[in-house]
Every structure is written in structure tokens, then in C-alpha cells.
C-alpha positions in Angstrom: 13.7 -32.5 2.0 10.8 -33.0 4.5 8.5 -30.2 5.2 9.8 -30.0 8.8 13.4 -29.7 7.6 12.5 -26.8 5.3 13.7 -23.4 6.5 10.9 -21.5 8.4 10.4 -17.8 8.0 8.2 -16.1 10.6 6.6 -12.7 9.6 5.3 -10.6 12.5 2.8 -7.8 12.4 0.0 -6.4 14.6 -3.1 -7.8 12.9 -4.4 -9.3 9.6 -7.3 -6.9 9.1 -6.6 -4.9 5.9 -4.0 -2.6 4.3 -0.8 -2.7 2.3 1.3 -4.2 5.1 -1.1 -7.1 5.4 -1.4 -7.6 1.7 2.4 -7.7 1.4 2.6 -10.3 4.2 0.2 -12.6 2.3 2.1 -12.1 -1.0 5.4 -13.0 0.7 3.8 -16.0 2.4 2.6 -17.2 -1.0 6.1 -16.9 -2.5 7.6 -18.7 0.5 5.3 -21.7 0.1 5.9 -21.8 -3.6 9.7 -21.8 -3.0 9.6 -24.6 -0.5 10.0 -22.6 2.7 7.7 -23.0 5.7 5.7 -19.8 5.9 4.6 -18.7 9.4 2.8 -15.5 10.3 2.2 -14.2 13.9 -0.4 -11.5 14.6 -3.4 -10.8 16.7 -5.5 -12.2 13.8 -8.2 -10.7 11.6 -10.3 -11.3 8.5 -7.3 -12.1 6.4 -6.3 -15.2 8.4 -8.3 -17.7 6.2 -6.8 -16.2 3.0 -3.4 -16.6 4.5 -4.0 -20.2 5.5 -5.4 -21.0 2.1 -2.0 -20.1 0.6 -0.4 -22.9 2.7 1.0 -20.7 5.4 0.3 -21.1 9.1 -1.0 -18.4 11.4 0.0 -18.1 15.1 -2.3 -15.8 17.2 -0.4 -13.6 19.6 -1.4 -10.1 21.0 1.2 -8.4 18.8 -1.1 -5.4 18.5 -0.1 -4.2 21.9 2.3 -1.3 22.4 2.8 -1.7 26.1 6.3 -2.4 27.3 5.2 -5.4 29.3 3.2 -6.8 26.4 6.2 -6.4 24.1 8.4 -8.2 26.6 5.9 -11.1 26.9 5.5 -11.4 23.2 9.3 -11.6 22.9 9.4 -14.6 25.2 6.6 -16.3 23.2 8.3 -15.6 19.9 11.5 -17.0 21.2 9.7 -20.2 22.2 8.1 -20.4 18.7 11.5 -19.7 17.1 13.1 -22.6 18.9 10.2 -25.1 18.6 9.6 -24.3 14.9 13.3 -23.9 14.0 12.6 -20.5 12.6 15.6 -19.2 10.6 14.4 -15.6 10.0 12.0 -13.3 11.9 10.7 -10.7 9.5 9.1 -7.7 11.3 6.8 -5.3 9.5 5.7 -3.0 12.3 7.4 -1.3 15.2 5.9 -2.8 18.4 6.0 -6.4 17.0 9.5 -5.6 15.7 10.8 -5.0 19.2 9.5 -8.4 20.3 10.9 -10.0 17.3 14.3 -8.4 17.7 14.5 -9.6 21.3 13.5 -13.1 20.2 16.1 -13.2 17.5 18.8 -12.1 19.9 17.8 -14.8 22.4 17.7 -17.6 19.8 20.3 -16.7 17.2 17.8 -16.4 14.4 18.3 -13.7 11.7 16.3 -10.5 11.9 14.8 -8.7 8.8 12.6 -5.6 8.8 10.5 -3.9 6.2 10.4 -0.1 6.7 6.9 0.6 5.5 6.3 4.3 6.4 7.9 7.6 7.3 7.0 7.1 11.1 6.5 10.6 12.6 8.9 11.7 15.4 6.6 14.2 17.1 7.7 13.6 20.7 11.0 12.7 22.5 12.0 9.1 22.3 10.0 8.4 19.1 13.1 8.1 16.9 14.5 5.5 19.3 11.2 3.6 19.2 11.2 3.8 15.4 14.8 2.7 15.1 13.9 -0.9 15.6 12.8 -0.9 12.0 16.4 -0.1 11.0 18.1 -2.7 13.2 17.6 -5.7 10.8 20.4 -7.8 9.4 18.7 -6.5 6.3 16.4 -3.5 6.1 14.0 -3.5 3.2 12.8 0.0 2.1 9.7 0.0 0.0 10.8 2.9 -2.2 13.8 5.1 -2.9 12.1 7.8 -0.9 11.9 5.6 2.2 15.5 4.4 1.7 16.5 8.1 1.9 14.6 8.4 5.2 16.3 5.3 6.6 19.8 6.5 5.6 19.2 10.1 7.0 17.6 9.1 10.3 19.3 5.9 11.2 22.5 5.8 9.2 21.9 2.4 7.7 24.6 1.5 5.3 24.2 0.0 1.8 25.5 -3.3 3.1 22.2 -3.8 5.0 19.8 -1.7 3.0 17.7 -3.2 0.2 15.2 -1.2 -1.9 12.2 -3.4 -2.9 9.2 -1.5 -4.2 5.7 -2.7 -3.6 4.1 -4.6 -6.5 0.8 -5.0 -8.2 -0.7 -8.3 -9.2 -0.7 -7.9 -13.0 -3.0 -10.9 -13.3 -5.8 -9.3 -11.2 -5.1 -5.7 -12.3 -5.4 -6.3 -16.1 -8.0 -4.5 -18.2 -8.3 -7.6 -20.4 -9.2 -9.8 -17.3 -12.2 -7.7 -16.2 -15.5 -8.8 -17.7 -17.7 -5.9 -18.9 -20.5 -6.9 -16.7 -18.4 -6.2 -13.6 -17.9 -2.6 -14.7 -21.5 -2.3 -15.7 -22.7 -3.4 -12.3 -20.6 -0.8 -10.6 -21.7 1.9 -13.0 -25.4 1.0 -12.2 -24.7 0.9 -8.5 -23.1 4.3 -8.5 -25.6 5.8 -10.9 -23.1 6.9 -13.5 -24.5 7.9 -16.9 -22.6 6.5 -19.9 -20.2 8.9 -21.4 -20.0 11.2 -18.4 -16.3 11.9 -17.5 -15.2 10.2 -14.2 -12.5 11.4 -11.9 -11.7 8.9 -9.2 -9.7 9.1 -5.9 -9.3 5.7 -4.4 -8.2 5.6 -0.8 -9.2 5.6 2.8 -11.2 8.7 3.7 -8.9 10.6 5.9 -7.6 14.1 5.7 -4.0 13.6 4.5 -5.2 11.4 1.6 -6.4 14.7 0.0 -10.1 14.1 -0.7 -10.7 17.7 0.5 -8.2 19.0 -2.1 -10.1 17.2 -4.9 -13.4 18.6 -3.6 -12.0 22.1 -3.9 -10.6 21.4 -7.3 -14.0 20.2 -8.6 -15.5 23.5 -7.6 -13.4 25.2 -10.2 -13.4 22.5 -12.9 -15.7 23.3 -15.8 -17.8 20.7 -17.5 -19.9 17.8 -16.1 -17.2 15.5 -14.8 -18.1 13.6 -11.7 -15.6 12.8 -8.9 -15.9 9.5 -7.0 -14.3 9.3 -3.6 -13.8 5.5 -3.3 -13.0 4.2 0.2 -14.3 4.0 3.7 -13.7 6.2 6.7 -13.0 3.4 9.1 -13.8 4.0 12.8 -13.4 7.8 12.4 -16.2 9.2 10.3 -15.8 12.9 11.3 -13.8 13.8 8.3 -16.3 12.1 6.0 -19.0 14.2 7.5 -16.9 17.3 7.1 -16.4 16.4 3.4 -20.1 16.0 2.9 -20.8 19.4 4.4 -18.2 21.0 2.2 -19.6 19.3 -0.9 -23.0 20.7 0.0 -21.7 24.1 0.7 -20.0 24.3 -2.7 -23.2 23.0 -4.5 -21.3 19.9 -5.7 -23.8 17.2 -4.6 -24.3 16.2 -8.2 -20.6 16.2 -9.1 -18.8 14.7 -6.1 -19.9 11.4 -4.5 -18.5 9.4 -1.6 -19.3 5.9 -2.7 -17.7 3.9 0.1 -15.6 0.8 -0.2 -15.2 -0.9 -3.5 -14.7 -4.7 -3.3 -13.9 -4.9 -7.0 -11.1 -2.4 -7.3 -10.0 -3.4 -10.9 -13.5 -2.9 -12.2 -13.9 0.4 -10.3 -10.7 1.8 -11.8 -12.0 1.0 -15.3 -14.8 3.4 -14.7 -12.4 6.3 -14.4 -11.1 8.6 -17.1 -8.6 10.1 -14.5 -7.4 8.5 -11.3 -6.2 11.1 -8.7 -3.7 10.6 -5.9 -3.9 13.8 -3.8 -2.1 13.0 -0.6 -0.8 16.0 1.3 1.8 14.0 3.3 4.4 11.9 1.6 3.3 8.4 0.7 5.9 5.7 1.5 5.1 4.1 -1.8 1.5 4.6 -3.0 0.2 1.3 -4.3 -3.1 2.7 -5.6 -1.0 4.7 -8.1 0.5 1.6 -9.7 -2.8 -0.3 -9.5 -4.4 2.5 -11.6 -1.5 2.5 -14.0 -1.7 -1.3 -14.4 -5.4 -0.8 -15.4 -4.2 1.7 -18.1 -5.7 4.7 -16.4 -4.4 8.2 -16.6 -3.0 9.1 -13.2 -2.4 12.5 -11.6 -0.4 12.3 -8.4 0.9 14.6 -5.7 4.5 15.5 -6.4 6.0 14.1 -3.2 7.0 10.7 -1.7 6.8 7.4 -3.5 4.7 8.4 -6.4 7.5 10.6 -7.7 9.2 7.3 -8.6 6.2 5.7 -10.3 4.7 8.6 -12.2 7.0 9.9 -14.9 5.7 13.4 -15.8 3.9 13.5 -19.1 4.8 9.9 -19.9 3.1 7.5 -17.4 1.1 10.2 -15.7 1.3 13.8 -14.3 2.4 15.2 -11.0 1.0 18.4 -9.2 2.0 20.2 -6.1 0.4 18.7 -3.0 -2.5 20.6 -1.4 -3.0 22.8 -4.5 -6.7 22.6 -5.7 -6.1 25.0 -8.6 -3.1 23.0 -10.0 -5.1 19.8 -9.6 -8.1 21.2 -11.4 -5.9 22.4 -14.2 -4.3 19.0 -14.6 -7.6 17.2 -14.6 -8.9 19.6 -17.2 -5.9 19.0 -19.4 -6.3 15.2 -19.2 -10.0 15.2 -19.9 -9.4 17.5 -22.9 -7.1 14.9 -24.4 -8.5 12.7 -27.2 -9.5 9.2 -26.2 -6.6 7.9 -28.3 -4.1 10.0 -26.5 -5.4 9.0 -23.1 -5.3 5.3 -24.2 -1.7 5.7 -25.3 -0.8 7.3 -21.9 -2.5 4.4 -20.1 -0.7 1.8 -22.2 2.7 3.5 -21.3 1.7 3.4 -17.7 0.9 -0.3 -17.7 4.1 -1.1 -19.5 6.1 0.7 -16.8 4.3 -1.2 -14.1 5.0 -4.5 -15.7 8.6 -3.6 -16.2 9.3 -2.6 -12.6 6.4 -2.9 -10.1 4.9 -6.3 -10.1 4.1 -8.6 -7.2 6.3 -11.3 -8.7 9.3 -8.9 -8.8 8.7 -7.9 -5.2 8.3 -11.5 -4.1 11.5 -12.7 -5.9 13.5 -9.8 -4.5 12.3 -10.5 -0.9 13.2 -14.2 -1.3 16.7 -13.1 -2.4 17.0 -11.1 0.8 16.1 -14.2 2.9 18.6 -16.4 1.0 21.2 -13.7 1.5 21.0 -13.9 5.3 20.5 -17.6 5.7 
């Protein structure tokens, strides 16, 4: 079979800047190429385009980051042209505005339409459910967790004939304690000024209110001992909450015990510095990939008891869950984990990694998504 005669799958999303949606797009592009498909991705572009093209996929630059009705209509026409000229068999939409364009293009060309329902998508004003509903209009609708599948069923009435649950995955080759050289961990320890032997509590995630950094700050104010909390992540274009956190840290006298260290390029090495990894989101996570990344690195995880992490954190076995927005409960859980013997923490970490390898790997997610494509072709 020639390359041109291979089925083409076109993924559409707003940009290729950063984030879980973008990472998933690259992971599926990689799997498509390996399976002999032609992998196309349309977006407004971004820093991840070279990485995508290095996988053997092709990027098409379109203003798919627009939400204007006219822009969506114009993008639909362009996507229809691409679908015909590239003989695209499936358009796979990963975000709402591009999904409307892709749905129109699929209807005009006869291509199949697949969506991945990545979030809870708020419905705060009239018409929002209709706007969101495009993510439930696929020939197949992929939900990234059982929690999201429940949202899709309840809001949009999607039946089991179209709904597929495919959890996000972690690259077990990259997130493997044995694959991280000690000097990588030592470099981060030095950069962040961490004394050897000092307990480390880590919250990885974008610095934004609903991710719960403020909950951890309040918890640290009541946690005895000398543990240090590292808030790992950047604040993006809205630093106001970061400034608010800094003010609260100072007001509580926690400057020596809570640090905002910014973005970490080497996430696996960063996680190995932690004795406890905290997920403290106050809104439900659609999945919560940082949780399984920490588990894959054999870290003890404490997660908010809502959303996707309720599926990946088995209480007392692969981690612990606490009520969201409850600093006292979080502090108590951190204290219990830090009081465990190193051997018991290591055993909990090993169970967590085993659970990730059994059910939440990138390879499993890729294979299941390819099965969806083959099902609709």
C-alpha cells in the first residue's frame, strides 16, 4: 500500500502550545504513523509543531483557535477542502470550536466524525449546553474517564453504542524511576535549595485557583515538622493568583516551608524529589494525568476525592483521597504519610506504579483509540 493510499486521520484542535489535549494529540499521531495511517493535525500552530512533525505527522495551520461563528464557518469550508484533497477518512475533534468546523466538514464530505470529550465544560449561561453538545455528536465519543462518561450520558444522552471510555495514559518509559539518572534529581535539588533528608510535599500543576495550591498552603500552616511544600508549575498569562499565594505564604510565616518554584522541564526527576505528591483540585478533574505520573514514579499520592482521580487512586492501596477544599483533612493525610516508614512508603509507591502499568499507559490509550478508528472505518 502506498503512503497516499493509506487512510488519513485528521485531528483538529485550537493550538499546539502545551497541555494534556495537545500531548494526547501527539501520542495518537505517533500511534497512527506506527500503524501505517497518514497522521494529519490541523491547528493554529505552536511550539509543539516540530515535535509533531518529528513523529512523521503533518501539520496544517488553520485559525482553529477562533470562536467566532464566521471563523468557525470559514474553517469548516477549509477543512472540507482538506478532507477531499487528502482523502481524509476520519476527522477527530478535541475541542469545541474546532469540533463545530470539523462536524460541518464531515457532513459535507461523508467523512466519519470522532470526538474526545476532554472536560466537564461549564454551562454557566444560556446556549452553552448546545455549544458543548458538539463534543457528543461524534460517530464515536471518547470519554477520558468513567467520570466524564457519566457527564456525557447525563447531559447529552449518548448511548453505549457510540460512547467509548479511554483513560489518559502515562509514558511508562519516561515516567520510570529506574530511567532517571541520579544527577538529574541532584540538579533539581540544588536548583531548589533542598537540604538532603528534608521531607518534600509537592503539588505539580498550573498555578490557578481551582488546582488547590491555596488549600495546600493553608494545610502547611497546621502541619508540624520541617516538611517543605513545592508548588511546581507556572501561572501562565494570569499571575494574580500567584501573587495572592505569595502574600498568603508570607502572612502565615511560611516563607521557609512553601515555595513556588515555577515550571519544571524534567517532571520525572522533579517527582522523585517528593515524599508525597498532592492533587488538591477543588473542581472535578476530567482525569488528572499528574496523579498517574506521580504514581508511575512510585510516589505516595494524596488526591481530592472527586472527578477522575477517584478512579486512579485506590484508598489506602495506591494512594489516599481527602475531601476537596479541606486544609485540615489534607494536613492530616500528609502527616500520616510522612509518619510512615520509608519501607511502607516504598511499598505503597510500588503498588501505585503496578496499577498504572496495568491500566493507564500511553500504549493502552493509543491502542484503544486506534480500535475506535478501525471500528468506524
